[in-house]
Phi, psi and omega in degrees: 000133177250099183301331181294324178289322183294326182262001189301318186292337186244012182299324184281354181246095180303138181245129180298134182279145172271095190297323180289326174296317179298314179297323180291322177298321176297319178301316179297319179296316178297316179298323178294319178297319177298321177298320178296321176297317179296319177295322177297322177295322178301313181290317184293330180265001180065036185260013187300329179246023177293333171246106191275357180242160180202139007275001177278169176236103186050044176084349180270150162302132187302333182277351179242012180297128186301134180300327183295341180263007177279080182231154175056221181291340178301322182300318181288315183292316182291321176299320178300318180294318181293320177296320178297319178296322177296315179297321177300315179296316179297324180291324176299313179298317180299315180298315179296317180300317179299314182293332182274329190239345186264119183284341180278106185298324181297328179286326175297319179292328175295321176297321177295318177298321178296321179295316178297324180294319182288328175294314177301321179298319178297319179296316179298322177299319178294319181294327178298328178282311185297328181256018171062052173058054175294138186302313182301317181290320179298318178295316179297322178299316179293320182289323178295329176299320179292321178295318178298320176302316179296324179297311183287329173296320176301315180298320178296322178292314186292334180265002182284153177303324180299320183285319185282341176283165178292125185285152169262101190283140176264119183288145176210139180297315177246080186296336181288338184296310179302317179300315183295318180293320179294320177295318178300320177298316179300315179295322178296317178295319179298318177300320177295324176294325175296314177300321178296319179295318177299316180299314182294316187275358171252013180057041183254011184297328177244025176297333170241108190272002178235160181207138010276348179278173180234108186056040178076007182235154174280329177229089188293147174289132180248019177289165184299317180295325178293318178299318177299318180294319177299316184291326176296318177295321181294316185290316190261339181252320184260346182058043179246154178292157180290157181230164177258168176300320181300318180297318178296320179296316178302316182295315181293326177297321178294322177294317179297319178297326178296321178296315180298316181294320180299317179297317180297315181300312181295321180293311184290313180297318178298320179294319180297316181294324181287315187266331185225030182295343179289338181271115178298329182296336177256326183294316184296310178296329178295314178295317180299321179299318180293322177295313180299323179299314179299316178296318183294319178296317178298318180292322178300314178295317182296325178301318179288313182298329181271008184056048174061055172304134185301316182291318180292316179298320180291320176299323177299317177297316183296316180294326175300315178297320179296322178296316179299312182296321179294317178296323179292318176299318177301318179298311180300318182289332175296317178296329183280317196252353180252119184248146180287148174222135183287150181301317182293328176294319178297317180297322177296317180296320180294318179296320180293322178292330180291325179289000000 
């Protein structure tokens, strides 16, 4: 979807914003972020099968499950289900509100897509329990949560007063470049989140137990004898379970992806600040991305050094989701606020200003 095309016909006609709808969309986005944190806690604490039935909880309706039985991993898994149900209810309200009050039909359909996504997410969550946490479904469950977050963040952006008002366009000779770079960054972060989900759900988070090196090497040997040597070290020196070559590869792929994303963040954010730093709508997410990147790198290292502490690992997941949402907001604002300008027009303007 290209929001600039969708709004092109009405850009010159400012539309009054529905502030309460916008605030409610923000609430749904915040609740979704909390849900991702809750899901991260379930995985980080190994609580995915603490409640072995679905949609009930040990035979109870999930909303009437006795508080006294919220113990151990049940507390994390059951809380996750209740938060997910709350997000689902809020999404239903948001979808209905859009169809009743929002004149832009494409935005109403986006609300419907978000509702379908959250329903699918609930079904996938149930299947992960019923089929005993199969990796493909668990990974898809985690990735769809990130996509749903981007959907509700989009709705919050599109219903904001800044978006519905007439934009103050920033001229650019190649207006498509900022949008393309921001979109590439968003896709890169999403790809890294996929690698992270695969790593988490294949128990590969400590497949490489040291950082920044891997088994004392910058490029570890992945031969059979080397894997045997690593596992001997893990069992007798580190008291860690044995790992396979595939688990080590998943872990190293996630580290390599982190390097690629870090380069992308610095390149895109630097370009935004250099070329469009005058626009607060682009400057703020660009700066936020760089701050989040620094925090995320620190959390990634800390996750390994702490032997995958549940709180640190979950914070790592949360900051990853925040980076994705911020990059997506930056992409949307690039489409909104950066306008093309012809080379000859720029030369004429420069000549006129010189006179």
